[in-house]
C-alpha positions in Angstrom: 12.2 56.6 -3.8 12.5 52.9 -2.9 9.9 51.0 -1.3 10.5 50.5 2.6 12.2 47.2 3.4 10.2 46.1 6.3 6.5 45.3 6.2 5.5 47.8 9.0 7.5 50.6 7.2 5.6 49.8 4.3 2.1 49.9 6.4 2.8 53.2 7.8 3.8 54.8 4.5 0.5 53.7 3.1 -1.3 54.7 5.9 0.0 58.3 6.0 -0.7 58.4 2.1 -4.1 57.3 2.7 -4.1 60.3 5.1 -5.5 57.9 8.1 -4.9 58.0 11.7 -4.3 54.6 13.3 -7.9 54.7 15.1 -9.1 55.2 11.6 -7.4 52.6 9.6 -8.2 50.3 13.0 -12.1 50.9 12.7 -12.0 50.0 8.9 -9.9 46.7 9.5 -12.1 45.7 12.5 -9.4 45.8 14.5 -8.4 47.7 17.6 -6.1 50.6 17.5 -3.6 48.5 20.0 -3.6 45.8 17.7 -3.1 48.3 14.4 -0.1 49.7 16.1 1.3 46.3 17.2 1.7 45.6 13.3 3.4 49.2 12.5 5.7 48.6 15.6 6.5 45.0 14.2 5.4 43.4 17.6 3.1 41.3 15.7 2.0 40.1 12.3 -1.2 40.2 10.9 -3.4 37.1 9.8 -3.9 36.9 6.3 -7.5 37.7 6.9 -6.3 41.1 8.0 -3.6 41.4 5.3 -6.6 41.1 2.5 -8.3 43.9 4.4 -5.4 46.2 4.4 -4.8 45.8 0.6 -8.4 46.5 -0.3 -8.3 49.7 2.3 -5.1 50.8 0.6 -5.9 49.7 -3.2 -2.8 47.4 -3.5 -1.6 44.2 -4.0 -1.0 41.7 -1.3 2.4 41.2 -2.8 2.9 44.9 -2.8 1.8 44.9 0.6 4.3 42.6 2.0 7.0 43.5 -0.5 7.3 40.1 -2.5 8.6 40.8 -5.9 8.6 37.8 -8.2 11.6 39.0 -10.3 13.8 39.3 -7.2 12.8 35.6 -6.1 15.4 33.4 -5.6 14.1 30.4 -7.1 11.0 29.6 -9.3 7.7 29.8 -7.7 6.7 27.1 -10.1 9.0 24.5 -11.2 9.3 23.8 -15.2 7.8 20.2 -16.4 8.8 18.4 -19.5 5.8 18.0 -21.5 4.3 14.5 -21.4 2.8 12.5 -24.2 -1.2 11.9 -23.3 -1.7 8.3 -22.2 2.0 8.0 -21.0 1.1 7.0 -17.4 3.1 9.0 -15.9 2.0 11.6 -13.3 3.4 15.0 -12.8 6.1 15.0 -10.2 5.1 17.2 -7.1 7.0 19.4 -5.3 5.4 19.0 -2.1 3.7 16.4 -0.3 -0.4 17.7 -0.1 -1.0 17.9 3.9 -2.9 15.0 5.7 -6.3 17.6 5.7 -6.3 17.8 2.2 -5.5 14.0 1.6 -8.2 13.4 3.5 -10.9 15.2 1.7 -13.5 12.9 -0.1 -12.4 13.6 -3.9 -16.3 13.3 -5.0 -17.5 16.0 -3.1 -16.6 19.6 -3.7 -14.6 21.7 -0.9 -16.6 24.2 0.7 -14.7 26.4 3.3 -17.5 27.9 5.4 -20.8 26.1 6.3 
């Protein structure tokens, strides 16, 4: 049988396969049952932190959980670039500009996401 198309359907199917109630799942994710129910009813989308916990709880990847299939992606995730000669002085072309926050980080210190 095909994987359900929508996130909330995949979420409900994975919870049922794990034989968990909404309350048990919510407790494992450190959220309220009402919050979890809103994800299954497609009234809200979980933040990344909760998605990561869901993937761990249901023993699947984030891609499987959200229904992403790289083979069916409409465009390549990474654009192929021509090999450049060492010392040619050309920088690889960026597809997107870095955000101002990332650009403002000091380059001589490693980035620490949590204090």
